[in-house]
N, C-alpha and C positions, 0 to 999 in steps of 0.2 A: 697504364701508359699506352699499352698496345691498343686498347680501345680508342684512345684519343688519336693515335696515328692512323687507325683504321677509318675514323670519321673524317680526318683531314684528307686522306687518300680518296674516299668516296666523293667528297666535295670537289676535289681537284679533277677527278675523272669526269664528273658531271658537267663541269664548267667548259670542258673541251671534248664534246661528244664525238666530233669527226676524228680528231687526233687519237682518242681512245679507241674508236672503232677500227682505225687503220692498224694500230698496234695489235689489238686482239686478232684481227683478220690475218695479219702477217704471221703471228705466232701460230694461229690455228691451222693455216695452210701448211706451214712447215711441220708441225706436229702431226697433222693428219697424214701427210705423205710418209713421214718416218715410221709412224705406227703401222700403216698399211704394209709397207715393205718389210718391216721388222716381224710382223705377224706371219707373213708368208715365209720368210727366212726361218723363223722358229719352227713353223710347221714342217718344212722340208728337212731341216737339220736336227730334229729332235731324236731322242733315243727311243726306239720303238718298244724296247723291252728293258727298261732301266733297272729292274730288280735283279737281272742276271746277264746283262749284255756283255760284261767282262768275263763271263764264264762260257760263253758260246763262241765256237770257233768254226771257220769254214775251211776245211782241208782243200788244198788246190795242188794238183799234180798235172803234168803235161805229157799226155800220151801220143801227141802228134808225131808224124814222121820227121826225119832229119831234114828234109827239104825245106828251105826257108828259115831254118833255125838260126836265131841270133843269141849267142851265149850271154848270160848275165841278165836275162829278162827278169823283172821283179814280179810280174804277174803273168800266169799262163793265159793264152788266148781263150776266147769264148767264155770269159767270166769264171773259169775254174770248173766248168762242167766235166763230168767223168763218164767213162764207159760203164756199162752195167757190170761188167766183170770186175773192174777195179773197185767200184763202189761196194759191191757185195762182199768182196774179199776184205776190204777195210772194215765193213760192218761186222762181219763174223769174227774178225780179230779181237773185237771187244777191248780195245786199248783205251777206252774213255769211259766215264761214268754212264753216259748215254750217247747213243749215236743214231742218226736217222738218215735214210736215203729216200729221195722222192723226186717226182716229176709232175708237171702240170698236164691236165688233159681237159678236153671239152666234154662235158657231161650232158647227154640228152636225157632229160628227165620226163617220164610219162606218168602224170598223176593218175591216181585210182578213181578220182571223182569225174563223172561224166561231163560236168560243166567246166572242166579245166583242160586246156589244150597242152600238148607236149611243148617243152621249151628247153633252151640250152643254158647251162650254168657253168661256172668255173669249178673245176674239180682238181683234187690233189691225189695222186697215187703215192702212198708213203708206207713207211714201216712203223712198227708198234710204238716206238718211243716218241713219236711226233708230238703227242698232246702233253706228255709230261715235260718234255724238253722245252717246249715253247709256252708252258703255263696256260694252255687252253682250258677254260673252266667248262664244266658240264652242268646243264640244267637237268638232264635226265640220262640215266645209264652211264656208260663209260666207253673207252676205246677197246680195241682188240688187243690180244697178247701176241707174243712172237710165234707161238704155235699156230694161231689162226692164220697168220701171214704165210708161214711155211706150208700149211696145208691148203692154201688158196681158198680159204673160207669166204663165201660171198656175204660179207657183212659191210656195213657202211655207217659212218658217223655224219650227221648233217648239221648245218648251221642253224642257229635259232631263227633267222629270218626266213629260211626255207621251210622250217617246221611251222612257222606262223602261216605261211602261204598255203601249204598243203594240208595241215592238220589243225589249223586254227590255234596253234600254240599249245595244244594238249600233248601229253606224254605219248609219243609215237613209237617208243621202243617196242620191238617185236613185230611191228608192221613191215610190210613188203614195199619196196620202192624199186620201180623199174628204171634202170639206167643203161643207156646204150643197148637196149633190147635184151637185157639180162636182169633177172630179179635178185635184189640184195635185201638182206634183212637189216633193218635199222637197230643198232645196238646202243646208240648214243646221240644226244642232242646237245649242242654247245650253247652256252650263254653268249650274249653278244661279245664277239672277239674278232678284232680286226686291227692288228699292229699297223701303225702308220709311220713310215711306209711298210709294205709287205716285204720286209727285208729278206725273208727266207726264200723268196722266189724271184728276186730281181733279175738274175741271170737266166731265168727259165722262160722269159718272154711273156709273162702275165702282167696283169694290171698292178701298179705299185701302190695305189690308194683306193679307198672305197670301203664297201661293206665286208670285204674279204671273200674267201672261197665258200662254196655252198655245200659240196660233198667231199668226203674224205674216205678213200678206198685203200684196202691193202694193196701194196704195189704188185705183188706176185699174182693176186687174184685179178686185178684189172688188166695186167699184161696177158694173162691166160685167156681173158675174154677179148683180146685184141683191141684194147683201148689204146689209141695212139698218143704218144707224148707230144708236147709242144717243143719247138726250138731244138730240132734234131740236126746235128752237124756231123757229116761223115767225110771220109777220105778213102783213097784207094778205090777198089771196086766193091763197095759195101753192098750187102744184101739187106735192104731196109726192112724186109719181111722177117728178118731174124735179128732184131736189134740187140737182143741179149748177148749175141756172139759177134756181131758185126763191128768193124772199126768205126764206131759212131759214139759221140758223146751226147747224152740227153738227160742225165740225172745229176742231181746236186746232193751234197752231203754236208751235214753239220754235226759237230760233236760237242758235248758238255764236259768241261774239265774244271776241276776244283781250284787249282792254284796255278801260279806262273811256272812253278817247277813241273807240274803235270803238263802244261802247254809245251814247255821245252822238251820234255820227254816224248810227247806225241809228235812234235816236229822232227825229232831224231828218228822216230819210227817211220814217219813218212819218207824222210830222206833215204833210209835204209831200204824201204820198199821200192822207191824209184831206182836205186842202184841195182837192186835185185832184178827188176824188170829190164834194165839196160843190159845186164849180164845175159838175160834170157833172149835178148833181141827184140822185145816188145816195145821198149821205150828207147828214145834217143836223146832225151832232155832231162837233165838231173834236177832242175830247179823245183823247189816245193815252197808253198806259201801257206801260212796259217794265221789269217787275220781274225780278230775278234769282230763283233757286230759293228761297232762304230768305225773301225778301220776298213771293214768291208764296204760300208756305205760310202766312205771317202774314196775308196778305189773305184767304186761303181759311179762316182760323180753324181750322187743322188741330188745334190744341190747344184743346179745349173749355174754356170758362170754369170749369165745375164741377170739371175736373181740377186747374186752378190753385188753386181754392178749397180743394180737398181737401188739396193739398200744404201750403198755409198753415195749415190747421186741424191737420194732423198735427204740424207743427213747433210750433204753439202747444201741442198736447198734450205734446210733448217738453219744452217749457219748464216746463210744470206738473210733469212728472215730475222734472225737475232740481230745481225748488224743493222738492218733497217729499223728494228725496234730501238736499238741504241740511239740512232739518229733522231727518231721521233721523241724519245725521252729527253735527249739533249735540247731539242727545240723547245719542249715544255719547260725545261729547267731555265733556259734563257728568258723565256717570257715571264717567269715567276721570280726573277731576281729581286724585285722590290719587295715582294711578299717574304722572301727569305731574309732580306736585310732587316725588315721590321721584326721578324721572329728573333733574329740574332740580337738586335738591340734591346729586345724585351727579356733577354736572358737565356734564350735557347742555345744549347751547346752544339758544337759541331756533330758530336755523336748523335744528338737528338735529330738534327736535320738529316744526317745520313740514314738513320733508322726510319724516319718518316718516308723518305724516297724509296727505300728498299721495300717497305710495306706496300707502297703504291705499285712497285714493280711486281711484287708477288701477287697482288690482286689481278694485275694484267695477265700474269701467267696462268692463274686459275681459270680466268675467263677464256684464255687462249686454249687451255686444256679441254674445257667443255666443248668449245667450238671444234677443237682437233678431234675429239671423239666422234662428232657428227661427220667430219670429213673422212675420218678413218672408216667409219661404217659404210659411207658411200663408196670409198675406194675398195673395200672388201666386197661390197655388192658387185662392183664392176669385175673384180676377180672371179666371183662366183659365176658370173655370166660367161666366162671364158671356157673353152673346150678342154682345158687341162684336167688331168685325172684328180688332182688335189683340190680342184676349184670349190667343190661343195663343202670342204672342210675348213675353208678360210672364214673363221669367226673370231671375234674378240673374246678372250677368256679373262678370268679375274686377274691374272698376272699381267696381261697386256693393259688392262684397265688401270692397274696401279702404276705401271711404267709410264702410261700416258701422262698422268698428273705429275709424276716425278720428273719426267723430261720437261714438261711445261714449266714447272716451278724452278727447276735448275736453269733452264734457258732464260726465263724472265729475270731471275736474280743476277745472272751473268750480264744480261743486257742492261740491268739497272745499276751495275757497279760504277761505271764511268759517270753517268749522270748524277748519281748520288754523291760521288766524290766531288764532282764539279759544284754541286749545290752546297756542300758543307764548307768549301773554301771561299764562298762569297763573303766579302767583307761588308759590314753593314753601313759604314759611313758614306761611301759614294752612292749607295742605293737611297739612303735617307735624304742626301743632298739633292738628288734628282727627282725625289717624290714630289 
């Protein structure tokens, strides 16, 4: 029976090509706009490390002076950056399964090959647990250990794309890489690894999207070689040449905790630490915050308000397109009243008429979905031409492909409900009399 309804629907759509084209175009435009904005929204609001995002937490304390303090702040200023003293004290307390302190730096890389010129890359100055905490996979070698960091060993881990550029993708462990006029021994090469967004460095002033960082250096080693961190904020009369002891915030910290009870215990530890520093006269603000990854992304407003607004506007436009499709299907229904009357007189039930029109609506939806995919690809191409950091990542994936046809089918079936109901209540007698 479905094949019969399908044949009737194809005949009907062919009899009114202009009306059919208008319906498919209306749905295609609405679906294309919706899928484009939905893809961008998904890209920006996705979980960058889903396998453990609920176990990673960002400790935030407030070392700023009392001036300008507003009690009850839910988030410390400057994104929860810490002073070097506080971060290293919390690091060495070892109150979590893993803990990492880091800052971003600009790395001037000088290749060994004569045919390659020096260039700047994104660098991370960090501590030993960085790679294990963030599940960074290794192609060759491994990271350094805590002793290497404390002894200021000149070792480095490089990203796979940098290894491809400098060493043609071969195992480069043991080779020397000159970074900021100092020689570092390569001990590890990462596989492709670039969380989107780069959540661990959002408040440090680096790029949020893209291929990720190129070089990873022990924090103590890099600072000993006078590598300057990005996004340094100071107060009072800070001596920026001595950042480790100056009243400046420039490092970030993440900890890995196994359970909610561990998170509660660590937050209590943070509160006690803040109170202790207040008693010593170093702190003046007792608030502490311990968001997990997704809460941290919300706090940092990774998804701009205009992107959410665009998504709502796109789905509003889709609703308008569905309403227009309802009107066009109703117009077709009224023009086919005699055909419906004849079918009813020959024994077709109301259920059969309803099913016939719903099959026709579904076919319009599938065609609209195909056209919507084309419009979505054009829309995402326009996004990729924008200067936004995430632009190059705006592509349709398998899930969005499925969602496209799901939205198309649901939208067309909703649009077809009223016309199908109108068709199945047509009484055959008046239509036969006027035939």
